[in-house]
C-alpha positions in Angstrom: -35.8 -28.9 40.4 -35.7 -29.5 36.7 -37.5 -26.3 36.1 -35.0 -24.4 38.2 -32.1 -25.8 36.2 -33.7 -24.9 32.9 -34.3 -21.3 34.1 -30.7 -21.0 35.3 -29.4 -22.3 31.9 -31.5 -19.7 30.1 -30.3 -16.9 32.3 -26.7 -18.0 31.9 -27.0 -18.3 28.1 -28.5 -14.8 27.9 -25.7 -13.4 30.0 -23.1 -14.8 27.8 -24.8 -13.3 24.7 -24.8 -9.9 26.3 -21.2 -10.2 27.3 -19.8 -11.3 23.9 -16.7 -9.2 23.3 -16.9 -6.6 20.6 -14.4 -4.0 19.2 -14.3 -0.9 16.9 -12.3 -0.7 13.7 -11.3 2.5 11.9 -10.3 2.2 8.2 -8.4 5.1 6.6 -8.0 5.3 2.9 -5.4 7.2 0.9 -4.5 7.8 -2.7 -1.4 5.7 -3.5 -0.1 8.3 -6.0 -0.5 11.5 -3.9 -0.6 9.9 -0.5 -3.6 12.1 0.5 -6.8 11.0 2.3 -9.8 10.2 0.0 -13.2 11.2 1.1 -16.6 10.0 -0.2 -15.7 6.4 -0.7 -18.2 3.7 0.2 -16.8 0.8 2.3 -19.0 -2.3 2.4 -18.6 -4.9 5.2 -19.4 -8.5 4.5 -19.0 -11.9 6.3 -19.1 -15.0 4.2 -20.5 -12.9 1.4 -23.4 -11.7 3.6 -23.8 -7.9 3.9 -23.3 -6.6 7.4 -23.1 -2.8 7.0 -21.3 0.0 5.2 -19.9 3.5 5.8 -18.6 6.6 3.8 -15.1 7.9 4.3 -14.9 11.5 5.8 -12.6 14.3 5.0 -9.8 12.4 6.7 -10.4 9.4 4.5 -11.7 7.5 7.5 -14.8 5.6 8.6 -15.2 3.7 11.9 -17.2 0.5 12.3 -18.5 0.0 15.9 -19.4 -2.9 18.1 -18.0 -5.6 15.8 -18.3 -9.1 17.1 -16.8 -11.2 14.3 -13.1 -12.1 14.0 -13.2 -12.5 10.2 -14.6 -9.8 7.9 -14.2 -8.5 4.4 -14.2 -4.7 3.7 -14.6 -3.7 0.0 -13.9 -0.1 -1.0 -15.9 1.4 -3.9 -15.4 4.7 -5.6 -18.7 5.6 -7.3 -16.8 8.1 -9.5 -14.6 5.3 -10.9 -11.5 7.4 -10.3 -10.0 4.7 -8.1 -9.9 1.0 -8.5 -11.9 -1.2 -6.2 -10.0 -2.8 -3.3 -10.9 -5.5 -0.7 -9.4 -5.8 2.8 -9.5 -9.4 4.2 -9.5 -8.6 7.9 -8.8 -10.8 10.9 -8.8 -9.7 14.5 -8.5 -12.9 16.7 -8.3 -11.0 20.0 -11.2 -8.6 19.1 -9.2 -5.5 20.2 -9.9 -2.0 18.9 -7.9 -1.6 15.8 -7.2 0.6 12.8 -6.1 -0.1 9.2 -4.5 2.2 6.5 -5.2 1.3 2.9 -3.9 2.9 -0.3 -6.1 3.0 -3.5 -4.7 3.0 -7.0 -6.1 5.2 -9.7 -7.6 3.8 -12.9 -4.6 3.3 -15.3 -5.2 6.3 -17.5 -5.6 8.7 -14.5 -2.5 7.1 -13.0 -0.3 7.7 -16.0 -1.4 11.3 -16.1 -0.6 11.8 -12.4 2.9 10.2 -12.8 3.7 12.4 -15.8 2.6 15.5 -13.9 4.9 14.6 -11.0 7.9 14.0 -13.4 7.3 17.3 -15.2 8.1 19.2 -12.0 11.7 18.0 -12.1 14.3 18.5 -14.7 15.0 15.2 -16.5 18.6 16.4 -17.3 19.5 17.1 -13.7 22.9 15.5 -12.9 22.7 12.3 -10.9 25.3 12.4 -8.1 25.2 8.7 -7.3 23.8 5.3 -8.2 22.8 2.8 -5.6 20.9 -0.5 -5.1 18.1 -1.3 -2.8 20.6 -2.6 -0.2 21.9 0.9 0.2 25.2 0.1 -1.6 26.8 2.7 -3.8 27.3 1.4 -7.4 28.7 4.7 -8.8 29.4 8.1 -7.3 30.1 11.0 -9.6 31.1 13.5 -6.9 34.4 13.2 -5.0 33.7 13.1 -1.3 34.0 10.9 1.7 30.9 12.2 3.3 28.2 10.3 1.4 24.8 8.8 2.6 22.6 6.8 0.2 19.0 7.5 -0.2 16.9 5.5 2.2 13.3 4.3 2.4 11.4 5.0 5.7 11.8 1.9 7.8 14.7 0.5 5.7 14.9 -2.2 3.1 12.5 -4.6 4.8 9.8 -2.0 4.9 10.5 -1.1 1.3 9.8 -4.6 0.0 6.9 -5.0 2.4 5.3 -1.9 0.9 6.0 -3.0 -2.6 4.4 -6.4 -1.9 1.3 -4.6 -0.5 0.9 -2.5 -3.6 1.5 -5.3 -6.1 -1.4 -7.1 -7.9 -0.3 -10.1 -10.0 -1.8 -9.5 -13.5 -4.5 -12.1 -14.1 -3.5 -12.9 -17.6 0.1 -13.5 -16.5 -1.0 -15.6 -13.6 -3.2 -17.7 -15.9 -0.3 -18.2 -18.4 2.3 -18.9 -15.7 4.4 -15.9 -16.6 7.0 -15.2 -13.9 10.2 -13.4 -13.5 12.0 -10.4 -11.9 11.6 -6.9 -13.2 14.7 -4.6 -12.8 13.5 -1.1 -12.1 15.4 2.2 -11.8 14.2 5.6 -10.7 15.4 8.9 -9.4 15.1 10.1 -5.9 14.9 13.9 -6.0 16.4 16.1 -3.3 13.0 16.4 -1.6 12.6 12.5 -1.6 10.1 12.3 -4.5 10.2 9.3 -6.7 10.5 10.3 -10.4 11.4 8.9 -13.8 10.7 5.2 -13.1 12.2 3.0 -15.9 12.1 -0.7 -16.6 15.8 -1.7 -17.1 15.0 -5.4 -17.6 11.4 -6.5 -18.1 9.4 -9.7 -18.0 6.1 -8.9 -19.8 4.3 -5.7 -20.4 1.5 -6.2 -17.8 4.0 -7.3 -15.2 6.4 -4.5 -16.1 3.6 -1.9 -15.7 2.6 -3.4 -12.4 6.1 -3.1 -11.1 6.2 0.6 -12.1 2.9 1.3 -10.4 4.1 -0.3 -7.2 7.2 1.8 -7.1 5.3 4.9 -7.9 2.9 4.2 -5.0 5.7 4.1 -2.4 6.2 6.8 0.3 8.8 9.5 -0.3 12.4 8.5 0.5 15.0 10.3 2.5 17.3 11.8 -0.2 21.0 10.9 -0.6 23.3 13.3 1.1 26.8 14.4 0.0 28.8 16.8 2.2 25.7 17.7 4.1 23.6 18.6 1.0 20.7 16.5 -0.5 21.5 15.3 -4.1 19.7 13.4 -6.8 20.3 9.6 -6.6 19.4 6.8 -9.1 18.2 3.7 -7.3 17.9 0.2 -8.8 15.4 -2.2 -7.3 14.4 -5.8 -8.3 10.8 -6.8 -8.1 10.1 -10.5 -8.2 6.8 -12.0 -9.6 6.6 -15.6 -8.5 3.7 -18.0 -8.5 3.4 -20.5 -5.7 
């Protein structure tokens, strides 16, 4: 009888092992500056610092990891050309459902500055700004007489705007170590095609924090442009970005 029970236990344990739930995860990686997919990146998967596998992003910037059984995993993205900065995704999937993640990579600082300057150069810096607004969508100044005015809007609204800003921000290590905090007041122009241009620090905190705020704004998706009398116009937007240590 004891032998039968042991045998049943072994069979039951084996069955549970074979039936352990697994899932697939697709990670898609994009350039934060140009919002285009990035191919040829190496994504390394680890659990508790132990290597579990890796993949290379395809022409769509994507790689799929199959038959994952762990709930907690880390995925680190490496660019062997050093064009993009390394980034780690701390991933958690408690229900082990098939899933997908979209990540945006930042350029190395010098490359990023060059990219932003090229974007600005496509638009005339002297173009007349038709209205000024804040991140709440409130008009601060309007330089065109009209009753048919719509402010520039971020896709998904204000909450999505600050959510995306937070996702792009990295607290500068030297500022964190020295307990440097504060709010950066940023202004920028939204062109008639929704492109973010001419980002300026109106009120800064510290150089490293100010530059990080600029980078986060530059990394955002295009906006819906302001509209006056049915026509898109250039708008100046003011956004506060807070850097607070917990």
